[in-house]
C-alpha positions in Angstrom: 149.9 125.7 -46.0 152.9 123.6 -47.0 153.8 125.4 -50.3 152.5 127.2 -53.3 153.7 125.9 -56.6 152.5 124.6 -59.9 151.7 120.9 -59.5 154.1 120.1 -62.4 156.9 121.4 -60.1 155.9 119.1 -57.2 158.7 116.7 -56.4 158.8 113.4 -54.7 160.2 115.1 -51.7 157.2 117.5 -51.7 154.9 114.6 -51.9 156.7 112.9 -49.0 156.2 116.1 -47.0 152.5 116.1 -47.7 152.3 112.4 -46.7 154.3 113.2 -43.5 152.0 116.1 -42.5 148.9 114.0 -43.1 150.2 111.2 -41.0 151.3 113.5 -38.2 148.0 115.4 -38.2 145.6 114.7 -35.3 142.7 115.4 -37.7 140.7 112.5 -39.2 139.4 114.6 -42.1 141.8 116.5 -44.4 141.3 118.6 -47.5 144.2 119.3 -49.8 144.2 121.9 -52.5 146.3 120.6 -55.4 147.0 121.4 -59.0 145.3 119.1 -61.3 148.2 118.0 -63.5 149.8 115.8 -60.8 146.9 115.4 -58.3 146.5 111.7 -59.1 150.1 111.0 -58.3 149.9 112.6 -54.9 146.5 110.9 -54.2 148.1 107.5 -55.0 151.0 108.1 -52.6 148.6 109.1 -49.9 146.1 106.3 -50.6 148.7 103.5 -50.4 150.1 104.8 -47.1 147.1 106.2 -45.2 144.1 104.1 -44.3 142.6 105.6 -41.1 141.8 109.1 -42.3 139.5 110.6 -44.9 141.5 112.8 -47.3 140.1 114.6 -50.2 142.2 116.4 -52.8 140.6 119.0 -55.1 141.6 121.7 -57.5 140.3 123.7 -60.4 140.5 123.0 -64.1 140.3 126.7 -64.6 142.2 129.0 -62.2 140.2 131.0 -59.7 141.3 134.2 -61.5 139.5 133.1 -64.7 135.9 133.9 -65.1 133.8 130.8 -64.7 136.4 128.9 -62.7 135.3 125.7 -61.2 137.5 126.2 -58.1 134.8 127.5 -55.7 132.4 124.7 -56.7 135.1 122.1 -56.3 136.0 123.5 -52.9 132.4 123.3 -51.6 132.0 119.9 -53.1 135.2 118.6 -51.5 134.2 120.1 -48.1 130.9 118.1 -48.3 132.7 115.0 -49.6 135.3 114.9 -46.8 132.5 114.7 -44.3 130.6 112.0 -46.0 133.2 109.5 -47.3 134.6 106.6 -45.3 138.3 106.6 -44.4 140.3 106.6 -47.6 141.9 109.0 -50.1 139.7 110.6 -52.8 139.7 113.2 -55.5 136.7 115.5 -55.7 136.3 117.1 -59.1 133.5 117.8 -61.5 130.8 117.1 -58.9 132.2 113.5 -58.5 134.2 111.7 -55.9 136.9 109.4 -57.2 138.9 106.7 -55.4 142.6 107.5 -55.5 143.4 104.4 -57.5 140.5 104.5 -60.0 140.8 108.0 -61.5 142.6 109.8 -64.3 142.7 113.3 -65.7 141.4 113.5 -69.2 143.2 116.6 -70.5 141.4 116.6 -73.9 138.0 116.7 -72.2 139.1 118.8 -69.3 137.7 116.5 -66.7 138.6 113.8 -64.2 137.1 110.3 -64.9 137.0 106.8 -63.6 139.4 104.2 -65.0 
């Protein structure tokens, strides 16, 4: 674990640390738990800089502590996705896998969607 903080508080230095740790890792498949507010920004940084690993970011629209949270579903889906996607950076949310550069969070609908 690198840090525990609200994704709105993640700085560019924090993102650089995530990038560095992914690049340094000997693993080819990486899961990243990330808050949904700035998940796309982190995915974009990773996607532009890492081409030889499969990295999947996931989170929850409703926190795990809330009844009916989507967190466990998204975790299971992300775990399956990281094993089945070619090298690249993805966001796994809502039962869908999104390319890092073709996704946005739609806050009014409470979902991630293709752009």
